[in-house]
N, C-alpha and C positions, 0 to 999 in steps of 0.2 A: 504494500499499499504506500510505503514512504517513497519508493521508486517512482510510482504513478504520479504521486504528488509533485515530486521534484520534476519529472518529465513535463508535466502540465505547465508548471511554472516557467520552465525553459521555453515551451511552446508560445505561451502568451507572451513572455518578453521578446520573443522573437517577433512577434507580430507588431510590436511597438518600436524596434531598434533597428539600428544598423551598425556595421562595424567600422570603427576608426582605422584608417590606413588600408582598409578593404572595401568591399561592396556588400550589398545586401546578399547577394548569391554566396560569397564566401561565408558569410555569418550564417546564412541558412544551412549550408553544407556542414559547418562546424557543430551547430546545434543539432542536427540529425545524428552526426557521428557521436556526440556527447549522449544524446538520448538512447541510442542503440547500445552504447557501453553501461549505461546506468541500468538498462533493463536486462542485461546479461546475467546469468546465475552467478552467484558469488562475486558480483561487482563491488569493487572498493570505491564507494562514493566519494569519500574524501580524496583519494587519489586522483579520480576522474576530475572532481571539481578543481583541484590543484592543476591538473593538466591543461584545463581550459580557462583558468582564472583571468590571464592576461587578455586572452581574446574576449571573454565575457565582459570584462571591464571596459574594453575599448568599445564593444557593441553598446553597452549601456551609456557610456559617455556621449558618443556620437548621437545615439538615439535622442538622449535628453536634449543635446544642443539643436538637433533638428526640430524639435516641437516647443523649444524655448520661446515664450512669449505668446503662444498660441493658446486661445481659450475656446470653449464652446464648440460650435460647428466647425470652426476652422482647425482645431485640434483633432477632432473626430475625422474630418476629411483627410488630413495628413496622415493619421494613423492608418486610416483605410488604404491610403495610396501606397503607404510603405508595406502593408499586409498583402496587397495585391502584387506589389513588385516581388516580395519574398515567394509567394506562391508560383509565380511565373519562372522562378529559378529551378523549379522542380522538373 
């Protein structure tokens, strides 16, 4: 159950962020890899989180900067645009 909760958090975060120094597709790919590793039997969640920490931090930072100052409908539209771009990467 804990793995599923973490995976869902990662997926939700991905829908709202992009990666610094990379693009949304790179970030989407990393999120998918991280999710697969988390769901594997005997997965070491701490080690996986540490492995992807820098990339996740970069995703969060750029994602926040992309929506900085946006509110209401503008924020929702930007989040939807980013999520659609991430979906197109698959």
